[in-house]
C-alpha positions in Angstrom: 65.3 52.6 54.9 63.0 53.8 52.0 63.6 53.4 48.3 62.6 57.0 47.4 65.0 59.3 45.6 66.3 62.6 47.0 65.1 65.5 45.1 67.5 68.3 44.4 65.8 71.6 45.1 67.7 73.3 42.5 66.8 70.7 39.9 63.3 71.0 40.9 63.2 74.8 40.6 64.9 74.5 37.1 62.4 72.0 35.8 59.5 74.1 37.2 61.1 77.4 35.5 61.4 75.4 32.3 57.8 74.2 32.4 56.6 77.9 33.1 58.6 79.2 30.2 57.2 76.7 27.8 53.4 77.1 29.2 50.8 78.5 26.9 48.5 81.1 28.1 45.2 80.8 26.3 42.8 83.6 26.0 40.1 85.2 23.6 40.0 88.3 21.5 37.0 89.4 19.6 36.9 90.9 16.0 34.0 93.4 15.6 32.4 94.3 12.3 29.9 97.2 11.9 27.9 96.3 8.6 26.6 99.9 8.3 30.0 101.8 8.8 32.1 98.8 7.4 34.7 99.2 10.2 36.8 96.6 11.8 38.0 96.6 15.4 39.2 94.2 17.9 38.5 94.0 21.6 39.4 91.8 24.5 35.8 92.2 25.9 33.5 89.3 25.2 29.7 90.3 25.0 27.4 87.4 24.9 24.4 89.5 24.4 25.9 91.5 21.5 26.9 95.2 21.3 25.9 98.2 19.5 28.4 100.3 17.3 28.6 104.1 17.7 26.3 104.3 14.8 23.6 102.4 16.6 24.0 99.2 14.6 24.3 95.8 16.1 28.0 94.7 15.2 29.0 91.3 14.0 31.5 89.5 16.4 33.9 86.8 15.9 35.5 85.3 19.0 39.0 83.9 18.4 41.0 81.6 20.7 44.6 82.8 21.0 47.9 81.8 22.6 48.1 85.3 24.2 51.8 84.6 25.1 52.7 84.0 21.5 50.8 87.3 20.4 52.6 89.1 23.1 56.1 87.6 21.9 55.4 88.8 18.3 54.3 92.2 19.5 57.5 92.6 21.7 59.6 91.7 18.7 57.7 94.2 16.6 58.3 96.8 19.1 62.0 96.2 19.1 62.1 96.5 15.3 60.2 99.9 15.4 62.6 101.1 18.1 65.5 100.1 16.0 64.0 101.9 13.0 63.3 105.1 15.0 67.1 105.1 16.3 68.3 104.5 12.8 66.1 107.2 11.4 67.2 109.9 13.9 70.9 109.3 13.0 70.5 110.9 9.7 70.6 114.7 10.3 70.8 115.4 6.3 67.4 113.9 5.7 65.9 115.1 9.1 63.1 117.0 7.4 62.1 114.1 5.2 62.4 111.8 8.0 59.9 113.5 10.1 56.9 112.1 8.3 58.4 108.5 8.7 59.1 109.1 12.2 55.5 110.1 12.8 54.3 106.8 11.0 56.7 104.8 13.2 55.5 106.4 16.4 51.9 105.8 15.5 52.7 102.1 14.5 54.5 101.8 18.0 51.5 103.3 19.8 49.3 100.8 18.0 51.5 97.8 18.9 51.7 99.1 22.6 47.8 99.3 22.7 47.5 95.7 21.3 50.1 94.4 24.0 47.8 96.3 26.7 44.6 94.6 25.3 46.3 91.1 25.3 47.2 91.7 28.9 43.8 92.7 29.7 42.4 89.6 27.9 44.8 87.5 30.0 43.8 89.1 33.3 47.4 89.1 34.5 50.7 90.0 33.2 51.8 87.4 30.7 55.6 87.4 29.8 56.7 86.8 26.3 58.4 83.4 25.5 62.0 83.6 26.6 63.6 81.9 23.6 65.1 84.0 20.8 62.6 84.7 18.1 64.6 82.8 15.6 64.0 79.6 17.6 60.3 80.4 18.1 59.4 81.4 14.5 58.1 77.7 13.7 56.2 77.7 16.9 54.4 81.2 16.7 51.4 81.8 14.7 53.1 84.0 12.2 51.2 84.5 9.0 53.3 87.1 7.2 56.0 89.6 7.5 55.6 92.9 6.1 58.3 95.3 4.3 59.4 96.7 7.6 60.2 93.3 8.9 57.4 93.3 11.4 55.6 90.1 12.0 51.9 89.7 11.5 50.0 87.1 13.4 47.1 84.8 12.2 45.0 86.8 14.3 45.8 90.3 12.8 46.1 89.0 9.3 43.3 90.0 6.9 40.6 90.2 9.5 37.9 91.3 7.0 37.9 87.7 5.7 36.4 86.5 8.8 33.1 88.3 7.9 31.3 87.1 4.8 29.5 90.4 4.2 32.4 92.7 4.6 32.9 95.3 1.7 36.4 96.9 1.6 36.1 100.7 1.1 37.9 100.0 -2.3 35.1 97.7 -3.3 32.4 100.5 -3.1 
């Protein structure tokens, strides 16, 4: 008779699900800076030979290693907050005229968060689910640099990208 233990398939499946839920999904995103136009953009496409901006200038690039799953988790949380603000705002009929401009701003913000989520998925090359734990339990583990006045989280990647480039001049500095 052998001394090996029998393995419960249910325990094995649960252990594998737990490992998958905690697994990082690393990837790269790139910040782009055009020194002529003083614009900043991000992309998921890495270009080892450099790239030209619309104005014809060679852009400066900063490749950043990310936990794409953490970024997606933060983005999903932000989208939940934005949806809540939109629903809350639509409930006030008295201030409906005033709230239209706020709605437009929130809709634009939501669109930018959705575009960022799509870029993260493209960088991953596959669908990456957010971490399954509640955000309160994850806050210490996620790369959260700041929380803005709306309660949206700003990740380290998206926090002050201009500081990644020494020669960047803010439009306010001109």
